[in-house]
N, C-alpha and C positions, 0 to 999 in steps of 0.2 A: 629054905633059909630065911634068917632074923627081920623083918623090918629095917631098912636104916635109913635117917633121916640126912638127907644133904644139906651139910649147913650152909654151903652156900647159894643155893636156890631158895630156903627159905631165907637167909637176909632177905635176897631181893624181893623176895614174898613182902616182907614184914616193911622194907623201906616202900614200894607201891604201897601200900594200907597207909601207913604214915603222908605220901603224899596225896592218896586218898582222901583222907582227914584234914589235910591242912587246905586243899584245894575247898573242901566243903567248908570249914569255917570262915577262910576269908570272902565265899562267894556269901555268906549269910550277913556275913558283917557291912558287905559290899551294898547287898539289896534294903538291911536295915537304915544304909549312911544315905542310898539315893533318894528312897521312900518313906523314907522315916518314919514307918510302924513297923510294931512286930509280925512276923511272919509261921508264927505256929498255923493256924490255919493252914497253910503251903504245907508245912510238913507236916500235919497231920493227913493232907492228900495223898501226900507221896507216899505219909507210911503207909497208909489204907491200902494205897496202890500195890506199892512192894510186899507185903503182908499178903495182900490176896493172890499175887504173883507166885509166893512162895510158900502159900497153901493149896493153893491148886495146880501145880506143877506139873504132876503128874498127869493129872485127867486131861491137863490141857496140853500138853506135848503129844499124848496119845490119839486125843480127838486131832489133831494139827497135823499127823503123820498119815492119820490112817493104820495104826499100827494096833494090832488088836492080841490081850491077856489071853495067852493057850494055857491048854491043865497040860498036865505030864503025862495024862493018856494019850497025846496028840501027836507030843514030838519028848517020849522019853529018856531019847540020848540028850538032847539037850540039854536038860534039866536033870540030870544025872551028874551030867558035865559043871552045869553052877555048881548044884547043891557039893560037889568034891573041892570045887575053886573056893566057896563060901567058908565049908571047914577049916580049911587054911588058912585063910584071912580072917575066921573069927568073926563073921557076920551073918546075919541073919538071914537066907534066904530071899530073895530079892520075888517078886512077881517077873514074868516071864514074856515079853509080847514079839507078835510076829509081824515086820509089816514089806508089805509085796510091794518091792518095787525092784527095777533092773540096775539101781543106784548099790553097789554094794557097802555096807558100812552095819556101824552099831549104835546104837545112845544108852546111855545113864540116865532119869532122874528119879524125884520124891524128893521130899525134902527132910528127909533122915532115912539112917537104916532098915528102920521097921516100914517105912513108907517105900521102899525102893522097886524098881524097877529097871531089869535090861532088858532092849527091846534090840533084835536084829532084824536085816531086811532078808529075807529071803535066798536073794542071788547071793550074799557072803558065805552062804552056811553051803554055796554048790562049788564057789571057785577057793574055797582054804579048805586046807586040811585040817584034820584033829586036833593039831599043834597048836597050828595057827590061830583057827579058833578058840583056843584053851586062852592064847595069849589078846587076843582079842576079849573076852569075855572075865577078864582078869583085868584089864585095863577099864573097863566100864565098871567093874564092884571096887577099882579104886576109888574112881572119883565119887562112889558111892559111901568107904569107907571113909573118905576123906573131909563128906558133906561140902562138895564141891556146890551146890546148888542152893543149901543156905550163903556161902562165903559169896557167891556171884550176885545173889538177890538185894544181898546188903551194901554190896558194890555200888551194884544200879540204883538204890538210893538217889545217890547225888543227881545223877543225870537225869531221873525222874522230877527230880525238884526242876531241875535247869530247866526242861522239855515242858514242865508247864510254862513256866513265865515265857517260854519263846511261843508258845500258843497260844496266849491269852493277854501278850501283853497290847498287841494292835487294842484289843477291845476293852481294855483297863483304862486304855490311855481316854476312849472318847468320855471316861466320866469323873479323869481327874483335870481342876480345872486348874492345878499350879503349876508356873512360869518354869522354862524352862523344859519340859516335857519331860519328868523324869522316868516316866512307864519306859520309852524307848533308849533310854541309856540302860535299863534295868534289862530290857531284852538285847541291847548290843552284850554287856559282861554273861547275861545266859546262856548267848551263843556261843562266845570262848570258855566259859567253865564248860560246859555241854561236853565241846570236843574235847580240852583237857579230859574230863571224866571218860568219854567214850576209850580214849587211847589210856590211862589210866585201868581201864578195866579190861580194853583187849591184850594192855600186856598181863594183865594178872590171871586172866585166861589161857594163853600163850604159857607161863608158867605152870598152872594146872596142868595140863596136860605135859608137859615133860615128869610133874611129880604122878601121875598117875600112869604112863611110861614108865616108870621108877618100881611104882608099889606092882604092875603085872608083872613085869621080871622076877619079881622076890616073890611072889604067888606064887606061879609056873616054876622059878628056882631054872627060866628060860628065854633072856633074854631074846636070842635067834629068831624064837618064832615067831617072836612079836615083829621083833625087824622086817622077817619074811612077807609075814601078813602087811602091814603097813606100806613095801613097796608093791607088791601085790595090788592090794587094794588101788593104792595111788595109778596102776598103769595098769590096770582095769577101769579107770575113772574115766581116762580120753577118748574110749568107746564108747562112752551112755548118750545117746541121744540131750543134744543139749535141752532139749523141754523136760524130757524126765529129770532131769538135775534141778530144773528150777521149779517143779511140782514140786519138793522136800527142798525149799529154801529155805522155808521156817523154821525148818531143825537142821539147817547148817552150821550152829555153833555146839551143839551138843554130839553131833557126830566124830568120829573119831578120825576119820580124815574130811576133810570140808567139801561137798561135792561142786564149791564153788568158793573159788582162788582170785585174788586178788595179784596187782604184780607190781613191781618199783613201789612208787610210795604207797600204794593200797595196802600196803605187809603192813605197813602200822596200824592200818584198821584189822588188822587179819585176828580171827578167834584161836588159831594154831600157828603153834612154831614151823619154820621151812622142814621136809618130811627129812631133808638130809645134815639138819641139826638134831631132829630125834633120831636118828638114825647112830648117829656120833655120840651121844649119851647114851644109846641103850649098849653101846661098845663098851662104855667105859662103867657100866655096871656088870657087863660080861668078863672083862677082867679083873672085878670086886670078885664075883661068884666063884673063879677061877682061883683065887687068893683066897677063900673063906675056910 
């Protein structure tokens, strides 16, 4: 099926980007007014941090999760499945990695399609059917096709800049002899900006999950398989020991289903939308396919 754009979702994503840019400009203007000097150095440091995160993203994520890149002779069926999906999605074949964990999950990383990596845990391959696993893999390939790592790194730039102020304002204030303690004011502003930027970044992250779900449905032409996979993974997560879920906490934002979730107010900071909403959106795609 042809890859269709969800204009409502696209509009929400663009509006979130606009708000991030607005917060960024206000932040720089406020720091200029409070501290009275250019923040080229701050911006440069934040840029270097963001660039490093972007450039080495695949390597860092694989190291932090213990995922191992596997060759075709080790997992031939998995490789063939990814190859077929890539042909449909018009993507170069990514590297494939296996993560030894009782947490059934999958993630994708890499700074661009040519540097992409798709990883699955050994446990997810045991509990999902072939069609369900295809849906999960297609979801991760959609992340790569949408260049989500690049977009989230750019979005995180503002939060990194604010975090630098929060972490170093007290130290900087010791060497600032101006009246009114401007660095403490800057510290308060940076905290507010960090919270606002984090909320917007997490909102953007939830939107990208919806987009990847839609992309997977179009690649496989089988939204129901992904629906079934999401529900099966979510249900199995409850039986995984808490200490095992905490072991993979660093990859929580990358997973197709988060291993650790918050409730009530903490959902505002969630990187993933609620499962019920994802299922409902996939049901809409199913209706689109029926009428195609």
